[in-house]
MILUMVEX-648521 format. One record per residue (C-alpha): x, y, z. Coordinates in nm, 2 decimals. Layout:
REM MILUMVEX-648521
<node c1="X" c2="Y" c3="Z"/>
...
//
This chain:
REM MILUMVEX-648521
<node c1="0.00" c2="0.00" c3="0.00"/>
<node c1="0.13" c2="0.34" c3="-0.08"/>
<node c1="0.24" c2="0.56" c3="0.22"/>
<node c1="-0.01" c2="0.83" c3="0.15"/>
<node c1="-0.31" c2="0.59" c3="0.16"/>
<node c1="-0.17" c2="0.41" c3="0.47"/>
<node c1="-0.15" c2="0.74" c3="0.66"/>
<node c1="-0.50" c2="0.85" c3="0.54"/>
<node c1="-0.66" c2="0.52" c3="0.63"/>
<node c1="-0.48" c2="0.50" c3="0.97"/>
<node c1="-0.57" c2="0.86" c3="1.05"/>
<node c1="-0.94" c2="0.83" c3="0.97"/>
<node c1="-0.97" c2="0.50" c3="1.17"/>
<node c1="-0.77" c2="0.64" c3="1.46"/>
<node c1="-0.99" c2="0.94" c3="1.46"/>
<node c1="-1.30" c2="0.71" c3="1.47"/>
<node c1="-1.15" c2="0.52" c3="1.77"/>
<node c1="-1.06" c2="0.84" c3="1.95"/>
<node c1="-1.42" c2="0.96" c3="1.91"/>
<node c1="-1.55" c2="0.63" c3="2.04"/>
<node c1="-1.33" c2="0.67" c3="2.35"/>
<node c1="-1.46" c2="1.03" c3="2.39"/>
<node c1="-1.82" c2="0.91" c3="2.38"/>
<node c1="-1.72" c2="0.64" c3="2.64"/>
<node c1="-1.57" c2="0.90" c3="2.87"/>
<node c1="-1.87" c2="1.13" c3="2.83"/>
<node c1="-2.09" c2="0.83" c3="2.92"/>
<node c1="-1.89" c2="0.76" c3="3.23"/>
<node c1="-1.92" c2="1.13" c3="3.32"/>
<node c1="-2.30" c2="1.13" c3="3.24"/>
<node c1="-2.37" c2="0.84" c3="3.47"/>
<node c1="-2.16" c2="0.99" c3="3.74"/>
<node c1="-1.95" c2="0.68" c3="3.79"/>
<node c1="-1.73" c2="0.71" c3="4.09"/>
<node c1="-1.47" c2="0.48" c3="3.93"/>
<node c1="-1.41" c2="0.77" c3="3.69"/>
<node c1="-1.52" c2="1.09" c3="3.87"/>
<node c1="-1.43" c2="1.05" c3="4.24"/>
<node c1="-1.15" c2="1.28" c3="4.35"/>
<node c1="-0.94" c2="0.98" c3="4.44"/>
<node c1="-0.95" c2="0.88" c3="4.07"/>
<node c1="-0.81" c2="1.21" c3="3.94"/>
<node c1="-0.51" c2="1.03" c3="3.78"/>
<node c1="-0.74" c2="0.79" c3="3.60"/>
<node c1="-0.95" c2="1.08" c3="3.46"/>
<node c1="-0.63" c2="1.26" c3="3.36"/>
<node c1="-0.48" c2="0.96" c3="3.18"/>
<node c1="-0.80" c2="0.88" c3="2.99"/>
<node c1="-0.84" c2="1.24" c3="2.89"/>
<node c1="-0.48" c2="1.25" c3="2.77"/>
<node c1="-0.53" c2="0.93" c3="2.58"/>
<node c1="-0.84" c2="1.07" c3="2.40"/>
<node c1="-0.68" c2="1.41" c3="2.32"/>
<node c1="-0.35" c2="1.27" c3="2.20"/>
<node c1="-0.54" c2="1.00" c3="2.00"/>
<node c1="-0.75" c2="1.26" c3="1.82"/>
<node c1="-0.46" c2="1.50" c3="1.76"/>
<node c1="-0.23" c2="1.22" c3="1.63"/>
<node c1="-0.50" c2="1.09" c3="1.40"/>
<node c1="-0.52" c2="1.44" c3="1.24"/>
<node c1="-0.14" c2="1.45" c3="1.22"/>
<node c1="-0.15" c2="1.12" c3="1.02"/>
<node c1="-0.42" c2="1.26" c3="0.79"/>
<node c1="-0.21" c2="1.57" c3="0.73"/>
<node c1="0.09" c2="1.34" c3="0.66"/>
<node c1="-0.11" c2="1.14" c3="0.40"/>
<node c1="-0.23" c2="1.46" c3="0.24"/>
<node c1="0.12" c2="1.61" c3="0.24"/>
<node c1="0.25" c2="1.30" c3="0.06"/>
<node c1="-0.01" c2="1.34" c3="-0.20"/>
<node c1="0.02" c2="1.72" c3="-0.25"/>
<node c1="0.40" c2="1.77" c3="-0.25"/>
<node c1="0.54" c2="1.66" c3="-0.58"/>
<node c1="0.80" c2="1.39" c3="-0.57"/>
<node c1="0.81" c2="1.37" c3="-0.19"/>
<node c1="0.92" c2="1.03" c3="-0.07"/>
<node c1="0.95" c2="0.97" c3="0.31"/>
<node c1="1.17" c2="0.69" c3="0.43"/>
<node c1="0.95" c2="0.39" c3="0.52"/>
<node c1="1.09" c2="0.38" c3="0.87"/>
<node c1="0.99" c2="0.74" c3="0.94"/>
<node c1="0.64" c2="0.67" c3="0.81"/>
<node c1="0.61" c2="0.35" c3="1.02"/>
<node c1="0.75" c2="0.54" c3="1.33"/>
<node c1="0.48" c2="0.81" c3="1.29"/>
<node c1="0.21" c2="0.54" c3="1.28"/>
<node c1="0.35" c2="0.33" c3="1.57"/>
<node c1="0.41" c2="0.64" c3="1.78"/>
<node c1="0.05" c2="0.75" c3="1.71"/>
<node c1="-0.06" c2="0.41" c3="1.85"/>
<node c1="0.17" c2="0.37" c3="2.15"/>
<node c1="0.13" c2="0.72" c3="2.30"/>
<node c1="-0.25" c2="0.72" c3="2.35"/>
<node c1="-0.26" c2="0.35" c3="2.44"/>
<node c1="0.01" c2="0.41" c3="2.70"/>
<node c1="-0.20" c2="0.69" c3="2.86"/>
<node c1="-0.51" c2="0.47" c3="2.85"/>
<node c1="-0.34" c2="0.17" c3="3.00"/>
<node c1="-0.18" c2="0.39" c3="3.26"/>
<node c1="-0.52" c2="0.50" c3="3.38"/>
<node c1="-0.69" c2="0.16" c3="3.40"/>
<node c1="-0.53" c2="0.07" c3="3.74"/>
<node c1="-0.40" c2="0.36" c3="3.95"/>
<node c1="-0.17" c2="0.29" c3="4.25"/>
<node c1="-0.17" c2="0.56" c3="4.52"/>
<node c1="-0.22" c2="0.83" c3="4.26"/>
<node c1="0.03" c2="0.70" c3="4.02"/>
<node c1="-0.05" c2="0.55" c3="3.68"/>
<node c1="0.01" c2="0.18" c3="3.61"/>
<node c1="0.29" c2="0.02" c3="3.42"/>
<node c1="0.13" c2="0.09" c3="3.08"/>
<node c1="0.25" c2="0.45" c3="3.10"/>
<node c1="0.60" c2="0.32" c3="2.99"/>
<node c1="0.46" c2="0.32" c3="2.64"/>
<node c1="0.42" c2="0.70" c3="2.64"/>
<node c1="0.79" c2="0.79" c3="2.61"/>
<node c1="0.85" c2="0.51" c3="2.36"/>
<node c1="0.56" c2="0.65" c3="2.15"/>
<node c1="0.69" c2="1.00" c3="2.19"/>
<node c1="1.04" c2="0.90" c3="2.06"/>
<node c1="0.88" c2="0.73" c3="1.76"/>
<node c1="0.68" c2="1.04" c3="1.69"/>
<node c1="0.98" c2="1.26" c3="1.70"/>
<node c1="1.16" c2="1.03" c3="1.46"/>
<node c1="0.87" c2="1.01" c3="1.22"/>
<node c1="0.80" c2="1.39" c3="1.22"/>
<node c1="1.17" c2="1.46" c3="1.17"/>
<node c1="1.16" c2="1.23" c3="0.87"/>
<node c1="0.88" c2="1.42" c3="0.71"/>
<node c1="1.03" c2="1.76" c3="0.80"/>
<node c1="1.37" c2="1.66" c3="0.65"/>
<node c1="1.21" c2="1.56" c3="0.32"/>
<node c1="1.02" c2="1.88" c3="0.30"/>
<node c1="1.34" c2="2.08" c3="0.36"/>
<node c1="1.51" c2="1.93" c3="0.05"/>
//
């Protein structure tokens, strides 16, 4: 599959998933579930909100990447940069979400270790796109 189409497909599906997560969070809020809203669960609420927000933003970044690949004549991004952008867009929000499922004394759970890994992959992927645009 060509990279432009891969980023567009991933971006639109990731945006869909992020919107589903947003509806889920609004439902938890609407039913006033203590597991989500109690003051003792502030970390959970923060982690879930960060997962939703980063998921939506990174979905849009991937859509922009796909459109950039289509619009900029003769632009070829290294496959590793393209894959890093997609994997970073998965690992960062998933890490936040997993970090919020089980909270230990106000600290996120072990899933949070995926966040810096995803962030590094995103940096690598975005730099790959930026380098190609600078040429």
